[in-house]
C-alpha positions as a printed Julia matrix, in Angstrom:
350×3 Matrix{Float64}:
 48.36  129.62  100.58
 46.38  126.43   99.85
 43.67  125.55   97.32
 40.15  124.78   98.49
 40.47  120.98   98.59
 43.8   121.14  100.42
 42.36  123.67  102.86
 39.44  121.38  103.69
 41.79  118.44  104.26
 44.09  120.53  106.4
 41.25  121.8   108.6
 39.88  118.27  109.0
 43.3   116.84  109.91
 44.08  119.54  112.46
 40.64  119.35  114.02
 40.81  115.54  114.16
 44.0   115.87  116.21
 42.4   118.49  118.44
 39.35  116.26  119.0
 41.55  113.28  119.9
 43.54  115.35  122.38
 40.34  116.91  123.69
 38.77  113.54  124.5
 41.83  112.37  126.43
 42.17  115.67  128.28
 38.48  115.85  129.22
 38.6   112.35  130.69
 41.67  113.2   132.72
 40.26  116.53  133.9
 37.06  114.9   135.1
 39.01  112.09  136.79
 40.94  114.77  138.7
 37.8   116.36  140.15
 37.13  115.77  143.86
 34.26  113.49  144.85
 31.91  113.99  147.76
 29.88  116.92  149.0
 28.82  119.56  148.25
 28.12  118.2   144.75
 25.2   120.47  143.92
 26.88  123.7   144.98
 30.54  123.1   144.11
 31.8   119.89  142.54
 28.93  119.6   140.07
 29.4   123.15  138.7
 33.19  122.62  138.61
 32.69  119.69  136.2
 30.49  121.58  133.74
 33.04  123.5   131.62
 35.56  120.61  131.54
 32.71  118.36  130.33
 31.91  120.65  127.37
 33.99  120.03  124.23
 36.41  122.89  123.53
 39.28  123.45  121.11
 41.86  121.71  123.36
 44.48  123.83  121.58
 46.59  124.43  124.69
 47.17  120.79  125.71
 47.57  119.84  122.03
 50.39  122.38  121.68
 52.04  121.18  124.89
 51.87  117.53  123.85
 53.01  118.1   120.26
 55.88  120.43  121.18
 57.04  118.19  124.01
 57.04  115.04  121.89
 58.71  116.87  118.99
 61.54  117.77  121.39
 61.78  114.2   122.68
 59.48  113.75  125.69
 57.12  110.77  126.07
 53.38  111.42  126.3
 53.18  110.3   129.93
 55.48  113.16  131.0
 53.34  115.72  129.18
 49.69  114.8   129.58
 49.35  115.93  133.19
 50.97  119.27  132.38
 48.63  119.77  129.43
 45.64  118.88  131.62
 46.75  121.4   134.27
 46.93  124.12  131.61
 43.45  123.24  130.36
 42.02  123.21  133.9
 43.43  126.67  134.56
 42.01  127.77  131.2
 38.57  126.59  132.35
 39.01  128.5   135.62
 39.88  131.64  133.64
 36.79  131.13  131.45
 34.5   130.97  134.47
 35.95  134.2   135.85
 35.96  135.89  132.43
 32.28  135.08  132.0
 31.54  136.64  135.38
 33.55  139.78  134.58
 32.0   140.1   131.11
 28.43  139.23  132.05
 28.48  136.57  129.32
 25.46  134.33  128.84
 26.79  131.52  126.62
 29.91  129.34  126.76
 30.51  126.44  124.38
 26.9   126.47  123.26
 25.35  126.34  126.74
 24.56  128.86  129.52
 27.56  130.1   131.46
 28.03  129.0   135.06
 27.15  132.48  136.28
 23.93  132.44  134.22
 22.85  129.0   135.45
 24.21  128.91  139.02
 24.61  132.57  140.0
 27.71  134.74  140.42
 28.79  133.5   143.85
 28.62  129.78  142.99
 30.37  130.39  139.65
 33.18  132.33  141.31
 33.65  129.53  143.81
 33.72  126.9   141.04
 36.33  128.9   139.14
 38.49  129.06  142.25
 38.08  125.31  142.68
 39.2   124.61  139.11
 42.34  126.7   139.66
 43.16  124.71  142.81
 42.67  121.38  141.01
 44.93  122.63  138.19
 47.72  123.09  140.74
 47.1   119.63  142.19
 47.32  118.02  138.74
 50.51  119.91  137.91
 52.09  118.86  141.21
 51.41  115.21  140.45
 52.66  115.58  136.87
 55.94  117.18  137.86
 56.77  114.32  140.24
 57.74  112.42  137.08
 60.5   114.97  136.42
 63.78  115.6   138.18
 63.67  118.42  140.7
 65.42  121.09  138.59
 63.18  120.4   135.61
 60.09  120.41  137.81
 61.12  123.81  139.21
 61.45  125.16  135.66
 57.95  123.93  134.8
 56.45  125.47  137.95
 58.22  128.75  137.22
 56.74  128.77  133.72
 53.27  128.05  135.13
 53.51  130.9   137.64
 54.74  133.36  135.0
 51.96  132.35  132.62
 49.27  132.87  135.26
 50.58  136.34  136.17
 50.88  137.46  132.53
 47.28  136.36  131.96
 46.01  138.26  134.99
 47.9   141.36  133.83
 46.14  141.14  130.48
 42.76  140.74  132.13
 43.5   143.79  134.29
 44.4   145.86  131.22
 41.19  144.88  129.43
 39.04  145.62  132.49
 40.89  148.91  133.0
 40.28  150.06  129.43
 36.54  149.53  129.91
 36.35  150.9   133.44
 38.25  154.1   132.59
 36.62  154.49  129.15
 39.98  154.49  127.34
 39.56  155.61  123.72
 42.99  156.52  122.35
 44.14  153.03  121.43
 45.93  151.67  118.38
 46.7   148.19  116.98
 49.92  147.98  118.99
 47.91  148.43  122.19
 45.66  145.57  121.07
 48.66  143.35  120.42
 50.09  144.13  123.86
 46.78  143.13  125.44
 46.59  139.93  123.36
 50.2   139.07  124.25
 49.33  139.13  127.95
 45.72  138.01  128.11
 45.71  135.35  125.39
 49.05  134.43  123.84
 51.0   133.71  126.99
 48.73  130.96  128.27
 47.18  129.86  124.96
 50.26  129.4   122.79
 53.54  130.65  124.28
 53.36  128.75  127.59
 52.18  125.4   126.17
 54.91  125.5   123.52
 57.6   126.6   125.97
 56.78  124.13  128.71
 56.53  121.27  126.21
 59.92  122.18  124.74
 61.45  122.51  128.22
 60.32  119.02  129.23
 61.23  117.46  125.87
 64.69  119.01  125.7
 65.37  118.69  129.44
 65.66  122.47  129.66
 68.14  122.95  126.81
 65.87  124.28  124.03
 66.23  127.9   122.93
 62.9   129.37  124.03
 63.21  132.78  122.36
 62.06  131.74  118.87
 59.22  129.76  120.47
 58.03  133.0   122.08
 58.16  134.82  118.75
 56.27  132.07  116.91
 53.8   131.58  119.77
 53.03  135.29  119.97
 52.37  135.78  116.26
 50.4   132.56  115.87
 48.41  133.21  119.06
 47.66  136.82  118.13
 46.33  135.8   114.74
 44.25  133.03  116.32
 42.75  135.46  118.86
 41.97  138.09  116.24
 40.25  135.39  114.19
 38.09  134.6   117.22
 37.32  138.31  117.62
 36.17  138.4   113.99
 34.05  135.26  114.42
 32.28  137.02  117.29
 31.22  139.63  114.74
 30.57  137.55  111.64
 30.24  133.93  112.82
 27.31  131.61  113.4
 26.39  131.21  117.07
 25.63  127.5   116.76
 29.12  126.88  115.38
 30.93  129.56  117.39
 29.54  128.37  120.74
 29.48  131.82  122.31
 27.19  134.81  122.13
 27.51  136.47  118.69
 28.21  140.21  119.14
 28.91  139.47  122.79
 32.19  141.4   122.59
 30.29  144.46  121.36
 27.69  144.2   124.12
 30.59  144.03  126.61
 32.44  146.95  125.01
 35.65  144.97  124.59
 38.38  146.98  122.86
 39.09  144.38  120.18
 41.02  145.33  117.05
 37.88  145.94  114.9
 36.45  148.28  117.55
 39.78  150.08  118.02
 39.95  150.65  114.26
 36.39  152.0   114.25
 37.11  154.27  117.23
 40.0   155.88  115.36
 38.25  156.03  111.96
 34.68  157.19  112.67
 33.84  160.85  112.08
 30.99  163.23  112.75
 27.75  161.75  114.03
 29.19  158.26  113.71
 31.97  159.11  116.16
 29.42  160.55  118.58
 27.42  157.31  118.36
 30.51  155.17  119.04
 31.56  157.32  121.99
 28.07  157.15  123.48
 28.09  153.38  123.05
 31.51  153.05  124.74
 30.48  155.08  127.76
 27.52  152.85  128.57
 27.59  149.69  130.65
 26.61  146.36  129.12
 23.16  146.63  130.71
 22.7   150.07  129.16
 23.68  149.03  125.6
 20.65  148.22  123.49
 20.56  145.66  120.68
 19.8   148.51  118.27
 22.87  150.46  119.36
 25.12  147.4   119.11
 23.76  146.65  115.64
 24.46  150.23  114.59
 28.08  149.97  115.76
 28.42  146.66  113.93
 27.16  148.27  110.69
 29.68  151.08  111.11
 32.47  148.48  111.19
 31.48  147.54  107.65
 31.1   151.15  106.56
 34.56  152.13  107.83
 36.32  148.96  106.69
 37.11  147.77  110.22
 36.36  144.11  109.45
 38.5   144.13  106.3
 41.33  145.96  108.1
 41.33  143.43  110.93
 41.37  140.47  108.57
 44.32  141.9   106.59
 46.17  142.82  109.78
 45.88  139.29  111.14
 46.93  137.79  107.81
 50.12  139.85  108.01
 50.78  138.55  111.52
 50.3   134.99  110.28
 52.91  135.51  107.57
 55.41  136.48  110.25
 54.42  133.42  112.32
 55.11  131.23  109.32
 58.6   132.74  109.0
 59.36  132.11  112.68
 58.18  128.5   112.68
 61.36  126.94  111.3
 63.51  128.86  113.81
 61.28  127.82  116.7
 61.44  124.11  115.85
 64.91  123.87  114.33
 65.93  121.35  117.03
 62.69  119.35  116.93
 62.34  115.83  115.58
 60.45  115.26  112.28
 57.21  113.34  112.61
 53.44  113.72  113.05
 53.77  116.11  115.99
 55.94  118.52  114.03
 53.59  118.14  111.05
 50.65  119.1   113.27
 52.45  122.18  114.58
 53.46  123.21  111.07
 49.86  122.9   109.87
 48.53  125.36  112.44
 49.37  128.53  110.47
 47.61  127.48  107.26
 44.83  126.11  109.47
 44.09  129.63  110.7
 44.13  130.89  107.09
 41.75  128.13  106.02
 39.35  128.86  108.88
 38.86  132.39  107.49
 37.65  131.18  104.06
């Protein structure tokens, strides 16, 4: 889609925008944190994930979409910050559920503070997210504020549904899955709060509730699914220092990502027996040798290549939906940023 030099420029431009948004959002998140006691047991741990640099994709999408549809930054920043705070709350709880050890290059809250303190901090971040959203929506008229709150509630429920599906697959040792099942999980657990909601709520505020949200859902789903699958691949082939999370962590946790689902359906003979034995164990029971063996099988059965090609196909569809999604948007740097996101995902795979 782009030559090497263009790809490098595109990645740098997109990531420069994400860093700029990230700095503003981190400052605002930390300013929103309560002061006072107990600092050591609650408010200190609550500040840790918001202090660590992340992608800031969600608030960047909210800000860019909202401004492209006509809203000023001051009407959007608080909403974007609320989304990012809830994202951080979800991360704390995900790390507890998954038994993860690393988050953004440092120990997880559960690893450094214990499960109970981490759970409490995650709850606190979710409460602060609601406080920030309440203050942000005071800038809007009542009907528009109600729409934004309705979107926020729907997003949170869709995300919890996705988390429940993923936990259920592991708890009940579900094996008969296909790529469509993976996409359904990604739609709920990732896309709704990572891409669809930020785009929708930005467009709602910018257009004063008049934008057609259906094409935004279609674009947001396909872009978000490809972005998530790319992250799943990075967990298998990436560098931990760059990735910021535990490499092969998804395999240790037994997450039914698309590469693992492909392997589950493709493996035969002794290889299938090995995969089934691996799936039926808990994280604590999975050895590094067993996880490495499953990872090698993904190469042997073409699961990595299949996943990459599958995601590239989804990205092509996202590219087709983009113009429909932003047909009513105003030209400018925000629309340029949004348009660059699809080739950005392509470039990140090279």
